[in-house]
PAKETI-691223 format. One record per residue: residue in three letters; x, y, z of N, C-alpha, C in turn. Coordinates in Angstrom, 3 decimals. Each point is the difference from the previous one (the first is absolute). Example, Ala and Ser with C-alpha at 12.3 -4.5 7.8 and 13.67 -1.06 7.14 Angstrom:
// residues 2
  rest    n.east   n.north      n.up   ca.east  ca.north     ca.up    c.east   c.north      c.up
   ALA    13.190    -5.690     7.800    -0.890     1.190     0.000     0.900     1.200     0.000
   SER    -0.350     1.050    -0.720     0.820     1.190     0.060    -0.770     1.090     0.730
END
This chain:
// residues 255
  rest    n.east   n.north      n.up   ca.east  ca.north     ca.up    c.east   c.north      c.up
   MET    24.230    37.529  -103.786    -0.210    -1.065    -0.974     0.449     0.474    -1.367
   PHE     0.779    -0.810    -0.706     0.481     0.358    -1.322    -1.009    -0.440    -1.052
   SER    -0.270     0.913    -0.935    -0.909    -0.327    -1.091     0.708    -0.902    -1.002
   THR    -0.677    -1.044    -0.437     0.580    -0.920    -0.981    -0.777     0.034    -1.312
   ALA    -0.833     1.059    -0.196    -0.884     0.046    -1.164     0.784    -0.013    -1.306
   GLN     1.173     0.602    -0.022     0.755     0.113    -1.240     1.309    -0.797     0.040
   ILE     0.081    -0.950     0.883     1.210    -0.814     0.090     0.111    -0.885    -1.240
   PRO     1.140     0.018    -0.697     0.153    -0.876    -1.177    -0.054    -1.472     0.398
   ASN    -0.328    -0.814    -0.974     0.023    -1.446     0.205     1.395    -0.537    -0.305
   PHE     0.522    -0.800     0.921     1.325    -0.579    -0.179    -0.145    -1.521    -0.113
   PRO     0.102    -0.540    -1.209    -0.248    -1.437    -0.217     0.908    -0.898     0.814
   GLU     1.226     0.450     0.332     0.905    -0.863     0.755    -0.560    -0.377     1.365
   CYS    -0.925     0.812     0.517    -0.580    -0.291     1.314    -0.832    -1.276    -0.019
   ASP    -0.427    -0.422    -1.180    -0.791    -1.226    -0.123     0.840    -1.212    -0.380
   HIS     1.305     0.202    -0.170     0.857    -1.127    -0.370     0.134    -0.956     1.179
   ARG     0.089    -1.274    -0.303     0.018    -1.012     1.059     1.194     0.172     0.938
   LEU     1.166     0.418    -0.525     1.170     0.169     0.854    -0.204     1.122     1.017
   VAL    -0.719     1.033    -0.406    -0.289     1.104     0.909    -1.135    -0.382     0.942
   GLN    -1.020    -0.645    -0.541    -1.125    -0.419     0.829     0.431    -0.973     1.098
   SER     1.016    -0.796    -0.277     0.461    -0.978     0.993     0.636     0.661     1.221
   LEU     0.311     1.294    -0.092     0.607     0.735     1.108    -1.016     0.858     0.736
   HIS    -1.239    -0.093    -0.407    -1.033     0.892     0.539    -0.149    -0.132     1.512
   HIS     0.218    -1.195     0.526    -0.217    -0.247     1.428     1.144     0.497     0.879
   LEU     1.116     0.367    -0.581     1.163     0.409     0.784    -0.176     1.407     0.555
   SER     0.582     0.227     1.173    -0.038     1.332     0.596     0.988     0.916    -0.707
   ASP    -0.131     1.287     0.262     0.964     0.955    -0.557     1.416    -0.355     0.425
   ARG     0.158    -0.323     1.269     1.332    -0.334     0.528     0.585    -1.200    -0.731
   GLU    -0.818    -1.020    -0.225     0.481    -1.193    -0.688     0.404     0.321    -1.446
   LEU    -0.791     0.821    -0.671     0.329     0.371    -1.372     1.307     0.787    -0.068
   VAL     0.181     0.933     0.929     1.220     0.802     0.013     1.213    -0.883     0.259
   HIS    -0.109    -0.903     0.957     1.135    -0.869     0.320     0.316    -0.945    -1.170
   LEU    -1.015    -0.513    -0.661     0.228    -0.864    -1.154     0.653     0.790    -1.136
   PHE    -0.450     1.225    -0.193     0.616     0.863    -1.008     1.479     0.232     0.312
   GLN     0.301     0.238     1.255     1.385     0.290     0.390     0.886    -1.238    -0.080
   ARG    -0.558    -1.176     0.232     0.803    -1.231    -0.006     0.164    -0.593    -1.393
   HIS    -0.911     0.349    -0.912     0.019    -0.614    -1.336     0.115     1.100    -1.051
   GLY     1.204     0.524    -0.129     0.228     1.086    -0.945    -0.135    -0.402    -1.450
   ASP     0.025    -1.315    -0.270    -0.120    -0.474    -1.372    -1.443    -0.273    -0.392
   ALA    -0.945     0.334     0.862    -1.423    -0.206    -0.275    -0.703     1.349    -0.071
   GLY    -1.013     0.091    -0.841    -0.738     1.252    -0.142    -1.423    -0.069     0.507
   ARG    -0.456    -1.191     0.372    -1.412    -0.145     0.357    -0.359     0.716     1.304
   TYR     0.960     0.107     0.920    -0.319     0.588     1.308    -0.201     1.512    -0.122
   PHE     0.850     0.655    -0.776    -0.208     1.424    -0.252    -1.294     0.206    -0.782
   THR    -0.274    -0.869    -0.954    -1.231     0.107    -0.779    -1.218    -0.162     0.894
   ALA     0.065    -0.912     0.969    -1.118    -0.188     0.924    -0.213     1.234     0.876
   ILE     1.091     0.619     0.445    -0.109     1.238     0.781    -0.606     1.103    -0.866
   PHE     0.439     0.072    -1.247    -0.562     0.977    -0.933    -1.508    -0.203    -0.142
   CYS    -0.425    -1.239    -0.211    -1.428    -0.269    -0.183    -0.805     0.347     1.254
   ARG     0.586    -0.222     1.152    -0.705     0.269     1.258    -0.161     1.494     0.246
   TYR     0.994     0.786    -0.362    -0.017     1.415     0.383    -0.051     0.975    -1.177
   SER    -0.112    -0.492    -1.214    -0.099     0.920    -1.131    -1.224     0.916     0.069
   PRO    -1.156    -0.442     0.525    -1.124     0.946     0.099     0.312     1.206     0.885
   VAL     0.662    -0.232     1.138     0.337     1.099     0.897     0.983     0.957    -0.672
   VAL     1.061    -0.570    -0.570     1.036     0.832    -0.611    -0.556     0.760    -1.200
   TYR    -0.758    -0.680    -0.845    -0.533     0.663    -1.184    -0.985     1.105     0.369
   SER    -0.840    -0.241     0.992    -0.975     1.013     0.412     0.698     1.272     0.466
   LEU     1.046    -0.158     0.814     0.734     1.165     0.474     0.621     0.770    -1.167
   ILE     0.591    -0.724    -0.928     0.682     0.642    -1.129    -0.998     0.623    -0.960
   ARG    -1.068    -0.696    -0.291    -0.975     0.512    -0.978    -0.613     1.310     0.470
   HIS    -0.197     0.129     1.301    -0.615     1.228     0.522     0.980     1.162     0.056
   SER     1.280    -0.272    -0.183     0.986     1.081     0.053     0.568     0.348    -1.376
   ALA    -0.142    -0.909    -0.977     0.562     0.224    -1.328    -0.921     0.882    -0.832
   ARG     0.593     0.714    -0.941    -0.765     0.914    -0.836    -0.722    -0.714    -1.132
   SER     0.467    -1.178    -0.382    -0.622    -0.721    -1.111     0.152    -1.492     0.226
   PRO    -0.853    -0.818    -0.636     0.137    -1.459     0.125     1.353    -0.505    -0.489
   VAL     0.542     0.585    -1.060     1.297    -0.441    -0.525     1.100     0.250     1.020
   GLN    -0.007     1.170     0.629     0.995     0.305     1.028    -0.205    -0.875     1.232
   ALA    -1.260    -0.334     0.298    -0.284    -0.877     1.137     0.594    -1.389    -0.233
   GLU    -0.161    -0.546    -1.201     0.558    -1.314    -0.310     1.521     0.020     0.090
   TYR     0.599     1.066    -0.509     1.459     0.144     0.030     0.509     0.036     1.436
   LEU    -0.644     0.823     0.831     0.418     0.112     1.395    -0.306    -1.283     0.772
   PHE    -1.049    -0.679    -0.374    -0.345    -1.289     0.611     1.125    -1.005    -0.222
   ALA     0.495    -0.070    -1.242     1.106    -0.909    -0.305     1.264     0.422     0.731
   LEU     0.282     1.280     0.006     1.184     0.508     0.677    -0.040    -0.309     1.493
   THR    -1.180     0.128     0.597    -0.158    -0.277     1.430     0.248    -1.463     0.314
   TRP    -0.531    -0.901    -0.818     0.204    -1.423     0.265     1.440    -0.423    -0.251
   ARG     0.679     0.683    -0.920     1.430    -0.282    -0.162     0.764     0.411     1.244
   HIS    -0.364     1.133     0.577     0.645     0.451     1.235    -0.314    -0.961     1.147
   ILE    -1.236    -0.479     0.040    -0.389    -0.973     1.031     0.833    -1.275    -0.139
   LEU     0.177    -0.470    -1.224     0.808    -1.205    -0.240     1.421     0.188     0.517
   HIS     0.575     1.176    -0.230     1.365     0.269     0.446     0.107     0.063     1.518
   GLU    -1.030     0.537     0.645     0.058     0.216     1.452    -0.463    -1.209     0.804
   LEU    -0.776    -0.876    -0.614    -0.644    -1.084     0.751     0.997    -0.981     0.590
   GLY     1.153    -0.129    -0.632     0.993    -0.933     0.509     0.537     0.370     1.365
   GLY    -0.092     1.259     0.373     0.512     0.435     1.295    -1.058     0.231     1.052
   VAL    -1.235    -0.356    -0.299    -1.098     0.219     0.949     0.038    -1.043     1.103
   ASP    -0.095     0.457     1.236    -0.100    -0.899     1.157    -1.464    -0.096     0.376
   CYS    -0.617    -1.092    -0.415    -1.433    -0.183     0.230    -0.183    -0.826     1.273
   PRO    -0.384     0.624     1.111    -0.061    -0.714     1.281    -1.176    -0.956     0.093
   GLU     0.009    -0.782     1.083    -1.128    -0.876     0.271    -1.274     0.819     0.157
   ALA    -1.130    -0.610    -0.358    -1.272     0.680     0.162    -0.249     0.305     1.476
   VAL    -0.627     1.138     0.250    -0.305     0.397     1.372    -1.497    -0.051     0.216
   ALA    -0.374    -0.166     1.260    -1.414    -0.137     0.323    -0.747     1.315    -0.160
   GLU     0.677     1.118     0.252    -0.651     1.296    -0.073     0.729     0.895    -0.986
   GLU    -0.758     0.841    -0.680     0.580     0.955    -0.908    -0.099     1.385     0.606
   GLY     0.921     0.840    -0.351     0.006     1.354     0.520     1.074     0.806    -0.669
   PRO     0.136     1.260     0.377     1.030     0.852    -0.603     1.396    -0.594     0.188
   GLY     0.758    -0.006    -1.056     1.368    -0.487     0.096     0.157    -1.483    -0.248
   VAL    -1.101    -0.741    -0.072     0.077    -1.440    -0.247     0.218    -0.239    -1.487
   PHE     1.007    -0.821    -0.328     0.321    -0.251    -1.402    -1.030    -0.918    -0.636
   THR    -0.484     0.397    -1.165    -0.755    -0.896    -0.873     0.520     0.211    -1.413
   LEU    -0.068    -1.038    -0.804     0.465     0.125    -1.377    -0.825     1.039    -0.748
   GLN    -1.303     0.038     0.259    -0.839     0.983    -0.685     0.434     1.421     0.324
   ASN     0.278     0.276     1.265     0.454     1.350     0.365     1.337     0.323    -0.650
   TRP     0.890    -0.984    -0.055     1.297     0.215    -0.631    -0.177     0.309    -1.484
   LEU    -0.883    -0.735    -0.666    -0.254     0.230    -1.415    -0.633     1.371    -0.239
   ILE    -0.881     0.409     0.887    -0.612     1.329    -0.115     1.058     1.082     0.142
   ASN     0.930    -0.188     0.924     1.072     0.983     0.181     0.917     0.064    -1.222
   ILE     0.330    -1.169    -0.557     0.834    -0.031    -1.204    -0.719     0.686    -1.158
   THR    -1.300    -0.264    -0.116    -0.785     0.616    -1.069    -0.026     1.519     0.156
   ALA    -0.188     0.476     1.228    -0.006     1.446     0.243     1.347     0.613    -0.355
   LEU     1.081    -0.715     0.324     1.340     0.473    -0.347     0.141     0.140    -1.510
   CYS    -0.457    -0.995    -0.740     0.098     0.039    -1.456    -0.862     1.116    -0.584
   ILE    -1.194     0.172     0.526    -0.885     1.065    -0.484     0.659     1.366     0.186
   ASN     0.652     0.187     1.138     0.579     1.302     0.332     1.336     0.263    -0.686
   GLN     0.764    -1.062    -0.315     1.354     0.209    -0.483     0.213    -0.362    -1.468
   ALA    -0.837    -0.834    -0.572     0.201    -0.398    -1.393    -0.290     1.176    -0.929
   MET     0.864     0.186    -0.985    -0.180     1.044    -1.005    -0.684    -0.629    -1.212
   VAL    -1.309     0.131    -0.073    -0.781    -0.643    -1.060    -0.005     0.888    -1.240
   PRO     0.440    -0.523    -1.149     0.036     0.816    -1.220    -1.397     0.247    -0.560
   GLU    -0.055     0.812    -1.033    -1.265     0.247    -0.670    -0.469    -1.268    -0.710
   VAL    -1.298    -0.052    -0.274    -0.613    -1.207    -0.549     0.680    -0.447    -1.291
   GLU     0.319     0.956    -0.887     0.554    -0.378    -1.298     1.383    -0.619     0.098
   ALA     0.671     0.160     1.123     1.340    -0.568     0.179    -0.027    -1.375     0.662
   ILE    -1.183    -0.484     0.354    -0.130    -1.274     0.717    -0.327    -1.113    -0.986
   HIS     0.774    -1.080     0.060    -0.212    -1.151    -0.888    -0.507    -1.226     0.754
   TYR    -0.168     0.127     1.312    -0.445    -1.152     0.784    -1.521    -0.130    -0.067
   SER    -0.477    -1.234    -0.041    -1.434    -0.270     0.025    -0.266    -1.280     0.778
   LEU    -0.974     0.043     0.902    -0.373    -1.193     0.760    -0.486    -1.121    -0.915
   ASP    -0.599     0.371    -1.118    -0.510    -1.016    -0.916     1.125    -0.822    -0.609
   GLN     1.178     0.573    -0.095     1.127    -0.698    -0.607     0.808    -0.792     1.019
   ALA     0.123     0.511     1.215     0.777    -0.700     1.034    -0.393     0.539     1.363
   THR    -0.557    -0.854     0.845    -0.314     0.440     1.354     1.297     0.073     0.817
   PRO    -0.005     0.728     1.123     1.255     0.288     0.709     0.888    -1.195     0.341
   PRO    -0.508    -1.123     0.529     0.929    -1.087     0.323     0.771    -0.500    -1.225
   PHE    -0.697    -0.219    -1.106     0.674    -0.471    -1.206     0.979     1.045    -0.514
   TRP    -0.410     1.255    -0.006     0.868     1.085    -0.450     1.266     0.078     0.853
   CYS    -0.165    -0.134     1.323     1.152     0.075     0.912     1.002    -1.115    -0.275
   TYR    -0.486    -1.233    -0.153     0.910    -1.124    -0.193     0.625     0.013    -1.400
   VAL    -0.741     0.464    -1.004     0.599     0.134    -1.327     1.090     1.060     0.028
   GLU    -0.242     1.098     0.701     1.010     1.044     0.093     1.260    -0.512     0.695
   GLN    -0.169    -0.769     1.061     1.157    -0.590     0.683     0.765    -0.917    -0.950
   ALA    -0.736    -0.801    -0.792     0.653    -0.902    -0.944     0.720     0.785    -1.095
   LEU    -0.590     1.093    -0.464     0.644     0.835    -1.016     1.317     0.574     0.512
   ASP     0.039     0.337     1.275     1.218     0.570     0.579     1.180    -0.963    -0.069
   ARG    -0.277    -1.292    -0.151     1.057    -1.005    -0.015     0.509    -0.300    -1.405
   LEU    -0.629     0.574    -1.009     0.417    -0.264    -1.368     1.215     0.838    -0.381
   PRO     0.848    -0.504    -0.914     1.055     0.834    -0.573    -0.616     1.215    -0.699
   PRO     0.706     1.123    -0.057    -0.578     1.247    -0.529    -0.634    -0.123    -1.379
   ILE     0.660    -0.662    -0.954    -0.551    -0.076    -1.351    -1.258    -0.850    -0.024
   GLU    -0.046    -1.053     0.813    -1.203    -0.825     0.065    -1.144     0.781     0.627
   ARG     0.312     0.765     1.029    -1.031     0.816     0.643    -0.549     1.030    -0.988
   LEU     0.894     0.604    -0.766    -0.401     1.033    -0.949    -0.955    -0.548    -1.059
   VAL     0.373    -1.095    -0.655    -0.850    -0.532    -1.064    -1.301    -0.565     0.573
   THR     0.039    -0.514     1.216    -1.207    -0.527     0.623    -1.003     1.111     0.267
   VAL     0.475     1.122     0.529    -0.898     1.126     0.271    -0.570     0.549    -1.301
   MET     0.823     0.085    -1.035    -0.508     0.476    -1.291    -1.089    -0.918    -0.539
   ALA     0.185    -1.315     0.182    -0.974    -0.962    -0.504    -1.264    -0.033     0.842
   LEU     0.163     0.004     1.337    -1.151    -0.144     0.892    -0.731     1.310     0.238
   THR     0.755     1.077     0.225    -0.627     1.269     0.345    -0.451     0.768    -1.235
   PHE     0.857     0.070    -1.014    -0.307     0.802    -1.172    -0.517    -0.818    -1.179
   ARG     0.071    -1.353     0.128    -0.530    -0.903    -1.011     0.660     0.212    -1.354
   TRP     1.308     0.242     0.013     0.746     0.167    -1.248     0.362    -1.357    -0.587
   SER     0.048    -0.051    -1.330     0.424    -1.216    -0.690     1.513    -0.135     0.068
   ASP     0.484    -1.188    -0.383     1.453    -0.231    -0.009     0.710     1.003    -0.912
   ASN    -0.577     0.248    -1.176     0.627     0.916    -0.947     0.074     1.417     0.548
   ARG    -1.052     0.428     0.665    -0.001     1.362     0.527     1.000     0.139     1.147
   ILE     0.068    -1.015     0.853     0.982     0.031     1.089     1.416     0.043    -0.574
   ALA     0.263    -0.834    -1.005     1.334    -0.033    -0.614     0.337     1.345    -0.626
   ALA    -0.980     0.614    -0.678     0.248     1.297    -0.636     0.329     1.064     1.033
   TYR    -0.724    -0.030     1.106     0.269     0.987     1.051     1.399    -0.207     0.586
   LEU     0.352    -1.236     0.287     1.301    -0.287     0.591     1.135     0.323    -0.969
   GLN    -0.214    -0.268    -1.287     1.020     0.345    -0.990     0.207     1.505    -0.066
   ALA    -1.086     0.768     0.130     0.109     1.454    -0.007     0.771     0.515     1.216
   GLU     0.028    -0.822     1.059     0.717     0.384     1.220     1.377    -0.642     0.076
   GLY     0.454    -0.613    -1.130     1.359    -0.507    -0.048     0.156    -1.472     0.314
   GLU    -1.104    -0.714     0.204     0.077    -1.441     0.262    -0.073    -0.760    -1.328
   SER     0.837    -1.002    -0.164     0.021    -0.778    -1.249    -0.843    -1.256     0.143
   LEU    -1.301     0.198     0.155    -0.913    -1.119     0.154    -0.965    -0.040    -1.177
   LYS    -0.168    -1.182    -0.588    -0.994    -0.208    -1.035    -1.282    -0.522     0.649
   ALA    -1.072    -0.068    -0.790    -1.280    -0.481     0.523     0.142    -1.425     0.547
   SER     0.805    -0.823    -0.676     0.204    -1.371     0.482     0.727    -0.005     1.334
   ASP     0.900     0.963     0.208     0.706     0.111     1.275    -0.968     0.429     1.106
   VAL    -0.911     0.902    -0.351    -1.005     0.450     0.962    -0.888    -1.170     0.405
   ARG    -0.408    -0.799    -0.977    -0.844    -1.162     0.313     0.728    -0.961     0.928
   GLN     1.290    -0.215    -0.257     0.780    -0.888     0.856     0.132     0.578     1.406
   ALA     0.235     1.317     0.088     0.108     0.648     1.306    -1.320    -0.072     0.753
   LEU    -1.102     0.148    -0.724    -1.321    -0.087     0.636    -0.272    -1.405     0.525
   GLU     0.319    -0.993    -0.806    -0.219    -1.376     0.445     0.789    -0.277     1.274
   SER     1.245     0.440     0.023     0.834    -0.200     1.182    -0.542     0.782     1.191
   SER    -0.438     1.246    -0.243    -0.472     0.834     1.105    -1.287    -0.544     0.603
   PHE    -0.904    -0.504    -0.840    -1.239    -0.553     0.532     0.259    -1.275     0.795
   GLN     0.957    -0.792    -0.448     0.373    -1.187     0.770     0.546     0.408     1.367
   HIS     0.894     0.991     0.003     0.570     0.461     1.264    -1.057     0.674     0.881
   LEU    -0.897     0.764    -0.632    -1.030     0.705     0.745    -0.947    -0.977     0.679
   GLU    -0.465    -0.985    -0.731    -0.929    -0.969     0.574     0.689    -0.874     1.045
   ALA     1.304    -0.279    -0.208     0.743    -0.786     0.986     0.184     0.778     1.290
   ALA     0.038     1.341    -0.096     0.205     0.834     1.186    -1.286     0.235     0.777
   LEU    -1.147    -0.281    -0.610    -1.285     0.186     0.689    -0.286    -1.188     0.912
   PRO    -0.593     0.238     1.174    -0.407    -1.127     0.853    -0.942    -0.940    -0.744
   GLU     0.136    -1.285     0.238    -0.821    -0.973    -0.710    -1.488     0.218     0.263
   ASP    -0.347     0.366     1.243    -1.420     0.192     0.282    -0.554     1.258    -0.665
   ILE     0.842     1.009    -0.212    -0.447     1.187    -0.729    -0.279    -0.357    -1.457
   LEU     0.850    -0.827    -0.582    -0.241    -0.471    -1.365    -1.323    -0.749    -0.088
   GLU    -0.272    -0.835     1.010    -1.240    -0.775    -0.022    -1.217     0.881     0.216
   ILE     0.087     0.931     0.937    -1.136     0.860     0.320    -0.346     0.915    -1.171
   TYR     1.008     0.596    -0.620    -0.253     1.045    -0.987     0.103    -0.449    -1.452
   LEU     0.757    -1.050    -0.267     0.164    -0.433    -1.381    -0.627    -1.354    -0.273
   ALA    -0.327    -0.737     1.063    -0.679    -1.296    -0.139     0.695    -0.908    -1.018
   GLY     1.317    -0.072     0.103     0.749    -0.856    -0.901     0.327     0.640    -1.331
   GLY    -0.430     1.254    -0.192     0.287     0.697    -1.242     1.362     0.673     0.041
   SER     0.171     1.032    -0.811     1.286     0.663    -0.134    -0.177     1.506    -0.023
   LEU     1.058     0.708     0.377     0.020     1.459    -0.104     0.208     0.465    -1.431
   ARG     0.431    -0.891    -0.868     0.350     0.404    -1.355    -1.205     0.606    -0.712
   PRO     0.135     1.223    -0.552    -1.102     0.591    -0.767    -0.065    -0.605    -1.391
   GLN    -1.168     0.070    -0.612    -0.091    -0.410    -1.397     0.782     0.991    -0.854
   PRO     0.829    -0.477    -0.932     0.779     0.937    -0.816    -0.908     0.887    -0.846
   LEU     0.382     1.266    -0.144    -0.763     0.930    -0.804     0.468    -0.043    -1.448
   PRO    -0.924     0.025    -0.967     0.412     0.091    -1.399     0.769     1.296    -0.233
   ASP     1.022    -0.052    -0.849     0.814     1.185    -0.236    -0.802     1.144    -0.583
   ASP    -1.084    -0.294    -0.760    -0.747     1.086    -0.616    -0.860     0.756     1.011
   LEU    -0.028    -0.473     1.256    -0.706     0.738     1.043     0.906     0.996     0.706
   ASP     1.288    -0.037    -0.293     0.922     0.887     0.696    -0.391     1.461    -0.141
   ASP    -0.426     0.395    -1.209    -0.315     1.403    -0.226    -1.247     0.435     0.761
   LEU    -0.804    -0.963     0.422    -1.213     0.332     0.737     0.274     0.198     1.486
   LEU     1.178    -0.416     0.445     0.346     0.112     1.407     0.688     1.331     0.255
   GLN    -0.637     0.837     0.767     0.576     1.294     0.337     0.471    -0.049     1.444
   VAL     1.282     0.084     0.210     0.576    -0.070     1.340     0.839     1.246     0.222
   PRO    -0.626     1.157     0.343     0.740     1.251     0.127     1.048    -0.035     1.090
   ASP    -0.113    -0.921     0.945     0.953    -0.066     1.111     1.420    -0.252    -0.501
   LEU     0.127    -0.714    -1.118     1.321    -0.382    -0.462     0.471     0.786    -1.211
   GLU    -0.931     0.620    -0.737     0.384     0.687    -1.211     0.745     1.277     0.344
   GLY     1.211     0.126    -0.521     0.800     1.181     0.270     0.675    -0.022     1.350
   ALA    -0.068    -1.137     0.674     0.584    -0.089     1.335     1.474    -0.328    -0.094
   ALA     0.702     0.238     1.101     1.411    -0.367     0.084     0.117    -1.509     0.050
   PRO     1.197    -0.542    -0.264     0.183    -1.456     0.054    -0.448    -0.556     1.339
   MET    -0.654    -1.143    -0.041    -0.523    -0.605     1.210     1.097    -0.650     0.812
   THR    -0.043     0.208     1.296     0.879    -0.700     0.930    -0.863    -0.906     0.856
   ALA     0.637    -0.762     0.875    -0.764    -0.892     0.884    -0.982     0.785     0.848
   SER     0.373     1.200     0.461    -0.899     0.795     0.838    -1.205     0.481    -0.786
   HIS     0.206     0.335    -1.307    -1.137     0.408    -0.821    -0.974    -1.156    -0.175
   VAL     0.557    -1.193    -0.222    -0.863    -1.161    -0.173    -0.784    -0.267     1.267
   ALA     0.631     0.144     1.139    -0.701    -0.209     1.273    -1.177     0.938     0.105
   GLY     0.184     1.247    -0.400    -1.090     0.955     0.080    -1.136    -0.317    -0.936
   ALA     0.285    -0.703    -1.092    -1.049    -0.315    -0.958    -0.972    -1.035     0.524
   THR     0.409    -0.801     0.961    -0.849    -1.082     0.473    -0.958     0.428     1.085
   GLY     0.216     1.146     0.620    -0.939     0.422     1.030     0.624     0.972     0.953
   PRO    -0.672     0.301     1.141     0.495     0.978     0.950     1.263    -0.465     0.695
   HIS     0.902     0.932     0.283     1.255    -0.329     0.670     0.287     1.017     1.078
   ASP     1.102    -0.228     0.723     0.285     0.787     1.174     0.163     1.478    -0.298
   SER     0.379     0.367    -1.233     0.190     1.406    -0.319    -1.302     0.769     0.066
   GLU    -1.118    -0.700     0.063    -1.292     0.666     0.023    -0.512     0.210     1.411
   TRP     0.898    -0.086     0.960    -0.355     0.276     1.381     0.521     1.383     0.381
   ALA    -0.811     0.720     0.722     0.409     1.318     0.457     1.061    -0.135     1.067
   ASN     0.950     0.900     0.016     1.038    -0.020     1.021    -0.522     0.587     1.297
END
């Protein structure tokens, strides 16, 4: 029996779109996920059903809660990537060794991630469950991958590091880009439109409830209060650097 005493609360599990799938079997959820790639509710429903099992396994193996949350997100991203190829058979009358169940498959995937993921030290981790639970984080990351490089760059600076338009422009100018603050604002507006358009409609409804990903702009006089050592003194950012800023990636897996 898995202990659920310290399982985080995931508000999406109470959303009506997720609750409406509660009666479906694992097989039905997997098949719906595989047939409807433009929808996010089926993966979210699977996450809500099995997050206690996955989190319990990870929490008991991680050295700290911060590393546990990071590995939890990384594991669900791996599950999202692998779930499309899962052959979920008809339910069987008897269970036994070798019989496929989605729960057993998820436990095996989780064990693989625990054993192979290279989890950084706490101070190098920027992911937090309070800011984005795994399903939303996974779909936002997929949407970010579809943005043009400059839009992805300014979006990550705005969302992850909470930099103002002026600070983003100053950084880009120092790296040879001829962008003014007004250009950054225009690029951000375009990127958020593209980002939200790339997200499944049900993910927008579940996690944003008709709202927007756009952050509130920061006053320029707060720039000096923002300390972001990750970027200070760093080499010019490329698309791969920006990808790393948003969360765990494949380079953090052991060979």
